[in-house]
N, C-alpha and C positions, 0 to 999 in steps of 0.2 A: 719298396712295398709303398703303396700311397694309402692311404683310405678307402679311395673307391673300390679297392680288392674287400674293405671290409664290410663294403655297404650293402644293404637292399635297401629299395626305395618302394613301398605299397604299391602294387600292381591297381590299387582304385583311384589314387590319384590322379590329376590331369598336369603333365608335364610340359613346361613351358619351355621353350627354346635357350638352351644356358648361355649365361653371357661368359665364359673364358677370358681368364686375364684377368679380371680386376681385381681390385684390391680386397674388397671386401670378400671375394669369395675366396681368394687365397689364404686370406689372411681366419675366416671358417675353417677351414682346410687343414691348414698346417703350424698352426698357429702355437697348439697345445705342444707338435715334438721342437719347433723352435726354443719354447720358453724350458723346456725338459733340459735341452742342452745346455743353456744358455746360463742356466741356472748351476750345471754340474761345472761348467766353466771357471765361473763366478767365485764357486766353492774352491776349487783348485787353486785358487789363487789369493783366496782371503781367510780359509778358513782351516787354521792348523790340525794336522793330522788326516782331512780330509778324503788323500789317495792312501788309501789302507785296507787293504783284506776285511777287518773287523767293519769300518764305515760302511764298505760293502753289503756284510752278509746284513749287521742292523738294519740298515734301510731296504735290505729287500726281505729281512723276517718281518719289519711292520709294515709291509706291503703286499703280502701274499695275502691275508685276510679279507683287507680290503678291495684286492685284486677280484678275488673271488663275490665277493658283495655285490661291486661293483657291476659286473658280467652278468650278474643275476638281475639286478635294478636296469640294467641298460634293456635286456630283456621287458621287463616290465613298462619302460616309460616308452617302448618302440610301440608299445600297443595302443600307447594316450591312458596308459596307466599310470602308476606308482605302488613300490613296495615302500610302506614305513614301518613295516615289521621285523625286517631284516637286524638291527642289533638286538631285538630282543630274541631272537629266534636265536643268532649265537650265544646268547646268556643261556638262556634253554636248553640248549645241545652240551652245554659245559655242565649246566647242571646234572644231565640224566647221564652225564659221565660217571661221577661221582657213584651215583645210585646203583649202577652196575658194572661196578669194579672187580665186583666178587663174583663174575663171572667171565675173568676176561678182561684183557685191552683191548684186545680184536674184537670178540662181542660188546665191550665198554661201546667203542667208538661206531660202529654197525648201527646200534642200536639208539644211539644221539645223532643219529646222521637222519637213522628212518623214524625219528622223531618229530626231530625238522621238517622234513618233507613231509608228516602229515598236515604239520599247521600248514604248509603252505598249500597244501588239497584243499582245506575247508576256508583258507580264504580265495583262492581262486575260485573254490564254489559257491562263495556268498556273491561273488563280484560275477561271475556269467549266468547261475541261473536267479540268482534273486535280485541280480541286476543292482546291488547297492556298489555306489559308487568306491572305487578303490581307496580314494582317500581316507573315506568313512571307513572304512574293512581296515584298511593301514594306521590309523591312528587306533582305533578301536582294542588291536592284538599288539601293537607296541606295548600299550599301557598292561593289558592280560597277559599274555606270555611274560613279559618282565615279572610280574607279580606270581604266576606259576612257575616262572624258574627259582624263585628268593621263598616261594611256600616250599616246594619239592626239597629243596637242599636246607631248610630250613635256616635259611640268612645267613648261613654260615660258611666260609673260607675252607674248602678239602684239600686238602694237600695228595699230589696224583704219587706213589710209591716211583721213585728213581729206578733207573736201569734197565725199562722195559721199550714198549714200543712209542709211547708219550715224549720219553725224551729223547728215544732217536728222532723224531718229528718236530721237536721243541732245539734240536742241537746240532745236528745232522749238516754239513755245509759240505762242501768241494772247490773248492779256488774261490772261498767267497762267494758262492753261487747255494742257498740253502736248500737243503730238498723241497720243503715248502713252496717256495718259489719257485722252482722246477714244477711243482703239480700247479699251483697255480697260472701259469703260464702257459702250461701243457691243454687243462680246461679250457682257460682264454683261445687259443689257437681253437679248438675241438667246436668250440662255439661259433665260433667266426665264421668257420668252412659250415655249417649247420644253418649258418644267415645267409651267406652268399650262395651254398651251390643247393640246395636240397629246398621243396618245397615246404619245410618248414621255417623257414625265414619269411616264405612267402605270403604264408597262410597265415601265421606271426601277424605280418604288419597290417594285412589286408583284415583282420579279422578288428584291429584296433584302428584304425583308418578309413574305413569305411564296413561300419557295421553293414549296413543295409545292402548295400553291397554282396558282405561277404555271403549274408545270407540268401539273396536269390541268385547267387552260383553256388549252392551249397560248402560250402567251405566250411569246416568245423569248428567254427567260433570256440562255442562253447567248451570243446573238447583242448580246443591249441590254449585258451586262459585260461584251464584248470591247467595244463602241463607248463603254463610260463612260471605261473605260480609258486608251484611244486618243486619246479628246478629252482627258482631264485631260492625258494625256503632251503633246499637240497645245499645247493652251496654255501648257504648263511650257515648250516648247519656245520658244514667242513668247515669255515674259517672260524666257529666258536671249536670247533674239536681241535685249531691247528695254535690258536691263542692259547687256550688251556694248556696243551703240550709248553709253547714257549714257556709260559708264567710256572711251568711246576702244579698246576694246582686249578682244582672247580671251584670260579668264584664270579655265581652269576650277577652279585651284584656290583662287579666291574667290565666285567667283560663285554664285550656290545655298545659301551657308552655312547652315546650323538656318532656312532660310525655310519646308521640310515643316514646321514647330513652328509658323513663324508662319502658314500656311495653318490648320492644324489648331485654334489658335484663334482665327481670326477665323470659320473655320465655327459652332463650340460658342459664343462670344460674341454671333453674329451670330442663334443661335437656332434651328439646326437640329442634332438629339438627335446624340451617337454611335453609338447603337441602330440610327440610322436610321426610314426612313417617315414622313421630314417633311423639305422640301428648302425653304430659305427665302436666298431668291438676294439678294435686296434686303439683308438681315436681314447678310449675309457682306461685301456690297460697304462698307457701315458700318462696319462690325470693321475691314474692313481699314483704311479711315480714320483710323478710330479711333486703332486700332493705331501707326498710322504717324506720326498727329500726337503720340502720345504720347511715341516718339520723340526728333519733332521740340523739345517741351517742355521735356525733357529737355538735350538737345541747346544750346539755344539757351539756357534759363537753369544754364548750366554746372553741373547737378548728375550725379552721376556713374551713368554709363550702367545699372553691374549691377543701381542700384535700379528700372531700367526692369524687365528682364528679373524680380525678383521683383513688379513690381507686376502685370507682364501674367501670370504664375503664379498669383497674388491671383485673377484677374480671371476664367481659365480656371476655377479651381476655385468662383467665384460662380456663376459662368453654370450649370454642371453642377449647382449644388445647387438652382437656382432651376427646371431643368430638371426634376430629382427631384422637387420640390418640389410644382410647378407638375402633374407628371403624378399623382401623390398624389392631387390636392385632385379630379380627375376621377373 
């Protein structure tokens, strides 16, 4: 399967005749997959203990929340916007878990995800109806929601009693494949189908890439924007639940820190332009796995983790350069 099966181009954009076979086009589409495979092969050769079920589990446990928030971020960026609140929303859903554990773990999980969704609805409404720039609303909510999470939790870490649903989510795995990774991949697959096969994808891109045309043609732009930011926050809420389950605690001071930047990196490296107009879900998933693998590589080889952050920044710049060069070449 190529990225073309996961892409949707905005119907309002003017299409130029593609120049197939160029190096930039090829690199723009497939570099993330080649980089992922290459890094796996390098680790198999140089990293002791890499070829093990435990390593696979750890990579996928770490990647699952990133995949979820990156998929939501892909939709937001696909509309020409951005959602900087996802890391803080993860923290808020974690804090809500601790508040409602007395009602049972299932109730706490559902309420935590619904609370996250409400933040997304609020964010989307500010963008759609009040015409506030998504960057501004995202920055505001990034600070405000993190503060709210710390306020409702008292700024403390609260342990989740072992042996129940959250313990299962944080530990369940089959042949090295964690349950949370199965959930994340399934969600990504569903979103990819929505983008490619339904009017949801076409409306989403149309609403963001050509707003005047969207208005003239009757595209439900405001509804789409609210829906997309609600979905992004919902996925962040689920990611917060996963992170809490993994550490066995509600910890809003730790969970989701800087993950909004990781999600944006995954989107850009995966091939979705920051200016919107195209969505590449499969590329985002591959990039999320690649970024998590970079972290694992540095940790297992006892390399200063700061260099991993520098490498990620360099990869983002390279991905943006490829996108710009590919666009100019076309």
